[in-house]
N, C-alpha and C positions, 0 to 999 in steps of 0.2 A: 648772591652771597649765601653761603651755607651757614646755618645756625642762627641767622637773624630773622625774626618773625616779620611777616609782611604787614603792611598797614591794615589790611582786611582782617588778619588774625588778631591784631591788637585791638581794633575797634570791635570785633566780635566778642571779646572778653570784657570790654569796658562797661562799667555801670552807667556811664553817661559820656557825652562828648560835647564840647563847646562848639556851637554852630555859628554864633555871632558874638562879637565883642572880644575883648582882650582882658579876661579876669586875671587878677594878680594872685600870687601864691596864697595870701590870706583868704581871698574869696574862694579859691579852689579848695582849700583846706576846710573851710566852713561847709561848702557843698558836700564834700566827701563825708564829713561828720554827720550831716543831716541824712544823706542817703544811707549811710551805714546804720543809723538808728532806726530809720523807717524799715529797712530790710530786716533787721534783727527782730523788730516788733512783729512784722508780718510773718516771719518764720516761727515765732514763738506763739502766735495767736492760734486758737483752735480753728480748725477748718470745718466746713460743712454746716449743717443746720443747727448745731450746738453753739455756733458763734453768735453772740448777740449783735443785733443790728446797731449801727451807729445812730446816735440820736439825731433827729432832723430838726433844723432850726424852724421855729414856728412864727417868726416875725412877719413872714410874707403871706400867711394864711388869712383869708378874708374874715374868719370868725374872730380874729384878734384886732378888729378895728376899734377905734376909740368910741366909747359911749359916754354921753354926758351923765354926770351923777344924778341928774333930774330926769333921765330918760324913762325911768320906771313910773313916774308920776303920771296918772291919767289926766288928760286935759279936759 
């Protein structure tokens, strides 16, 4: 058929595709909204070394272990 794009052409332009499951229209709309916002923020963010690094969570670092309030007292 002439004028009708192939599946490969459509998937090549898609921002995402559903691989498993059967999302409803509301779920797809929510996903499109999130992907659109993330893409817009990435395009608006400065690129290169001037871009600030994302803060890293420190909860898993060993120096953040619990110390007893009396740990400083010499025995």
